[in-house]
C-alpha positions in Angstrom: 6.6 -0.7 -24.8 5.3 2.2 -22.7 1.4 3.1 -21.5 -0.1 5.5 -22.2 -1.5 7.3 -19.3 -5.8 7.9 -19.3 -5.0 11.1 -18.4 -2.4 11.8 -21.8 -4.5 9.9 -23.2 -7.6 12.6 -22.8 -5.6 15.4 -22.7 -4.3 14.1 -26.4 -8.2 13.7 -27.2 -9.1 16.7 -26.3 -6.2 19.1 -28.1 -7.1 17.1 -31.1 -10.5 18.0 -30.7 -9.4 21.9 -30.0 -12.1 21.4 -26.9 -11.9 24.6 -24.5 -10.0 24.2 -21.5 -13.1 23.3 -19.0 -13.8 20.3 -21.4 -10.7 18.6 -19.4 -12.4 19.6 -15.5 -15.6 18.2 -16.9 -13.8 14.8 -18.1 -11.9 14.6 -14.7 -14.8 15.3 -12.6 -17.0 13.1 -14.0 -14.3 10.1 -13.8 -12.7 11.4 -10.1 -15.3 13.1 -8.3 -18.5 11.7 -9.9 -16.8 8.1 -9.9 -18.9 7.6 -13.8 -18.3 3.6 -14.8 -18.6 4.6 -18.2 -17.2 7.1 -21.1 -21.6 7.0 -21.8 -22.7 8.4 -18.7 -20.3 11.6 -18.7 -23.7 13.4 -20.7 -21.8 16.5 -19.2 -19.4 17.2 -22.6 -20.7 16.5 -26.3 -21.7 13.1 -27.7 -18.2 13.2 -30.3 -16.1 13.5 -27.1 -17.6 11.1 -24.9 -17.2 8.6 -28.3 -14.0 9.5 -28.8 -12.9 9.1 -24.4 -14.5 5.1 -25.4 -12.5 4.6 -28.9 -9.7 5.9 -27.0 -9.8 4.2 -24.1 -12.5 1.7 -23.8 -16.4 2.2 -22.8 -15.6 1.5 -19.4 -13.9 3.6 -17.5 -11.8 1.7 -15.5 -8.2 -0.1 -16.7 -9.2 -2.9 -14.2 -11.6 -5.9 -14.3 -13.3 -7.2 -10.7 -13.2 -10.9 -11.2 -13.8 -12.2 -7.5 -14.8 -10.3 -4.1 -14.8 -12.3 -1.1 -15.9 -10.9 2.8 -15.7 -11.2 5.9 -16.5 -9.6 8.7 -14.7 -6.1 8.4 -12.7 -6.8 5.3 -13.5 -7.0 1.6 -11.3 -7.8 -0.7 -11.1 -8.1 -4.9 -9.0 -9.6 -7.0 -9.1 -7.7 -10.2 -7.2 -9.0 -13.8 -5.4 -5.8 -15.5 -5.9 -5.8 -19.2 -2.8 -8.0 -19.8 -3.8 -10.6 -17.9 -1.8 -10.3 -14.5 -3.5 -10.4 -11.2 -3.9 -7.8 -8.3 -5.5 -7.5 -5.0 -7.0 -4.7 -3.0 -8.7 -5.0 0.5 -11.0 -2.8 1.9 -11.1 -2.7 5.9 -13.8 -1.1 7.7 -12.9 0.0 11.6 -15.3 0.4 13.9 -16.0 3.6 16.4 -14.3 4.2 19.6 -12.9 6.8 21.6 -11.3 8.6 18.5 -13.9 8.8 16.0 -17.6 7.9 15.8 -18.3 6.9 12.5 -17.1 3.5 10.6 -13.4 4.9 9.4 -12.3 2.7 5.7 -9.1 2.6 4.6 -8.2 0.7 1.4 -4.6 -1.1 0.7 -3.7 -1.0 -2.8 -1.3 -3.1 -4.4 1.7 -1.4 -6.3 3.2 -4.3 -8.0 1.6 -7.9 -9.5 3.9 -10.1 -7.5 7.3 -9.0 -5.6 10.7 -9.8 -6.4 11.8 -9.3 -3.2 11.6 -13.2 -2.0 10.3 -12.1 1.8 10.1 -15.2 3.2 7.2 -14.9 5.2 5.1 -13.0 2.4 2.6 -15.0 0.3 3.0 -12.5 -2.3 6.8 -12.8 -2.4 6.2 -16.3 -2.8 4.7 -15.9 -6.0 7.2 -14.0 -7.6 7.6 -10.7 -9.5 4.7 -10.6 -12.3 4.9 -6.6 -13.3 4.6 -3.3 -12.1 1.3 -1.5 -12.0 0.5 1.6 -14.5 -0.4 4.8 -12.7 -3.5 4.1 -13.3 -3.7 0.0 -12.7 -2.7 1.5 -8.9 -5.4 4.7 -8.8 -8.1 2.2 -10.7 -8.3 0.6 -7.1 -9.6 2.9 -5.4 -11.6 4.7 -8.1 -13.3 0.8 -8.2 -14.4 1.4 -4.3 -15.3 5.1 -5.0 -17.8 3.3 -7.7 -19.3 0.7 -5.9 -20.5 3.5 -3.3 -17.9 3.1 -0.7 -16.5 5.6 1.2 -12.6 5.5 1.3 -11.0 7.6 3.8 -7.4 6.7 3.5 -5.2 4.6 0.8 -2.5 2.5 2.7 0.4 1.0 -0.2 0.2 -2.0 2.0 -1.0 -4.6 -0.9 0.8 -6.5 -3.1 4.6 -5.3 -3.9 7.2 -3.1 -2.7 6.6 0.4 -4.0 9.1 2.2 -4.0 10.5 -0.3 -6.4 7.8 0.9 -9.0 8.8 4.0 -10.6 5.2 4.7 -11.5 4.7 5.0 -7.6 4.7 8.9 -7.7 3.1 9.4 -11.2 -0.2 7.2 -8.5 0.7 9.3 -5.9 -0.2 12.7 -8.2 -3.3 11.9 -9.4 -4.3 10.3 -5.8 -3.0 14.0 -4.4 -4.1 16.9 -6.8 -7.3 18.2 -6.3 -9.0 18.3 -10.4 -8.5 14.6 -9.4 -9.0 12.0 -6.6 -8.2 14.7 -4.0 -6.9 13.2 -0.6 -4.7 15.0 1.7 -1.3 13.6 1.9 -1.9 12.6 5.2 -4.8 10.3 4.3 -2.2 8.5 2.4 0.1 5.5 3.9 3.2 3.7 2.1 4.7 0.8 4.0 8.5 -0.4 2.5 11.0 -2.7 3.3 13.4 -0.2 3.5 14.4 1.3 -0.4 16.4 4.0 0.4 16.4 6.2 -2.6 12.5 6.1 -2.2 12.2 7.0 0.9 14.6 10.0 0.3 11.9 10.7 -3.3 9.0 11.1 -0.7 11.0 13.1 1.2 11.1 15.1 -1.0 7.8 15.5 -3.3 5.4 14.3 -1.0 7.0 15.2 2.6 3.1 14.5 4.2 2.5 10.9 3.1 3.0 8.5 6.0 5.6 6.1 5.7 6.3 3.1 7.6 9.4 0.2 7.3 9.4 -3.7 7.3 11.2 -4.1 10.3 10.9 -7.8 10.8 14.5 -8.3 12.9 16.1 -5.9 14.1 19.7 -8.1 14.0 21.4 -7.5 10.1 22.0 -11.7 9.6 18.5 -12.6 10.5 17.2 -10.1 8.8 19.1 -10.4 5.5 17.9 -14.0 5.7 14.0 -13.5 6.2 14.8 -10.4 3.8 17.0 -10.6 1.2 16.6 -6.8 0.0 18.9 -6.3 3.4 22.0 -7.1 1.1 21.7 -4.1 -0.9 19.5 -1.9 2.3 21.1 -1.9 5.5 19.1 -1.4 8.3 21.7 1.2 9.0 21.3 2.7 5.9 17.7 2.6 6.5 17.8 4.2 9.8 19.9 6.8 8.4 17.4 7.7 5.5 14.4 7.3 8.7 16.2 9.8 10.6 16.2 12.6 7.6 13.0 11.9 6.9 11.5 12.8 10.4 14.1 15.5 10.7 12.6 17.1 7.9 8.8 16.0 7.7 8.6 16.2 11.7 6.3 12.6 10.9 5.5 9.7 12.7 6.9 6.7 11.5 6.0 3.2 12.0 8.0 0.1 12.0 6.2 -2.7 10.8 7.0 -5.9 12.8 5.5 -9.4 12.3 6.2 -11.8 15.1 7.4 -15.4 14.0 6.8 -17.9 17.2 10.3 -18.1 18.5 12.4 -16.7 15.4 11.7 -13.0 16.0 9.7 -12.3 19.2 12.5 -12.6 22.2 13.4 -10.3 24.4 16.4 -9.9 22.4 14.8 -8.6 19.4 12.8 -6.7 21.9 15.7 -5.0 23.4 17.2 -4.5 19.9 14.5 -2.4 18.2 14.6 0.2 21.4 18.6 0.8 20.7 17.8 1.4 16.8 14.7 3.7 17.7 17.1 5.4 20.0 19.5 6.1 18.6 17.7 7.7 16.0 18.0 11.2 18.1 15.9 13.6 19.5 13.1 12.7 17.7 13.5 9.3 18.4 9.8 9.2 20.3 8.4 9.6 16.8 8.7 6.6 16.1 5.9 3.8 16.8 6.2 -0.1 16.5 3.5 -1.8 14.9 2.8 -5.0 15.8 1.6 -7.8 13.6 1.0 -11.4 14.3 2.0 -13.7 11.7 -0.8 -15.0 10.0 -1.0 -18.7 9.4 -0.7 -20.2 5.9 0.9 -17.2 3.8 4.0 -19.2 3.7 3.3 -22.4 3.1 3.7 -23.7 7.3 7.4 -22.2 7.0 6.8 -20.3 10.4 4.0 -20.4 12.9 1.6 -17.5 14.6 3.0 -17.5 18.3 1.0 -17.1 21.3 -1.3 -14.7 22.7 1.4 -15.0 26.0 4.8 -14.3 24.0 3.2 -11.9 22.2 2.4 -10.1 25.5 5.6 -10.8 26.9 7.1 -8.9 23.9 4.9 -6.1 24.4 5.6 -5.6 27.9 9.2 -5.6 27.0 9.2 -2.8 24.4 6.5 -0.8 27.3 9.9 -1.0 29.9 12.6 -0.1 26.9 10.2 3.1 26.9 8.9 2.0 22.9 5.3 2.5 22.1 4.2 0.1 19.9 0.5 -1.5 19.3 -0.7 -4.4 18.6 -2.5 -4.6 15.0 -6.0 -6.0 14.4 -6.1 -9.0 11.9 -8.4 -8.1 9.7 -9.3 -10.5 6.9 -7.2 -13.6 8.2 -9.9 -15.9 7.0 -10.2 -14.7 3.5 -6.5 -14.5 2.8 -6.6 -10.6 3.2 -4.2 -9.8 6.4 -0.7 -8.6 6.5 1.6 -11.0 3.9 -1.9 -13.3 2.6 -2.1 -11.7 -0.5 -1.0 -14.1 -3.5 -4.3 -13.0 -6.5 -4.8 -16.5 -6.4 -0.9 -17.1 -8.1 1.1 -20.4 -8.2 3.6 -20.6 -5.6 7.1 -19.2 -7.7 9.9 -19.3 -4.9 10.3 -22.6 -3.3 
């Protein structure tokens, strides 16, 4: 059964009540800009409209319930439950001032699915299996929750549970996030990480060309990547790199290559050399590809892999430098609270053996 969105429900109520057009703006203002927690708080509209909204949508604005919150230095992780009792997690990360900025910068990592069907061998989310696609409201309510708590959310990244492009509701969520009458984020403040779903990359290029894109590579060798990431069988590396090349040529935007370093698995000099080969084959704009290195976070896949030593990471980075590939070693936020890359599993039991 198709879920009727909050926005469609609001429009139906307003039409049924023959409300003037400005009422819709007032309702959206209360929800998405004033971050009101209940429809009773929406005092800018008549009482009968508030009652009708609460009757159809429930008294609380959010369709998610926060059931647990954990913090660790610069990471704030919230475990949510959906109305149909599925669980998801979102993580607010705080980046401290540096040479590029004088104030704290908050980036919210949101989930697009509960669980994940893709079964990447090094990811805790994939180990719990697929539960459901989140609705557009369930995605954007992760942002609204933190805003309701008075937090600043400068950027939104789809790097939580699930593969964003495997969820057809993603693009409706992007519309809510970028609509100036709703959450109003500029496209450049949103990023999507994908394992390489080619049709999703192509659609993003057409509909939201300003959104940043990250491709989870994790091995440049097709056979090994297939072992680590079964999706490679459907979307091989060459096809993904072609889609990325088209994306870069059309948008002139930088593309990030995410690469989780697994000790003695994908952290050799040969791997660095092949990454360089893939990127330099991307044509005149190969300089717009940037490798984000992530040290594997232990505990996320029940002992199958190990975090590489600092020395091995340094050697790998030096090899990329030598081959002329721009790279960054990402900070590991929230490792102690299972909030780092590859660790989100929403307290589910492991399903994939």
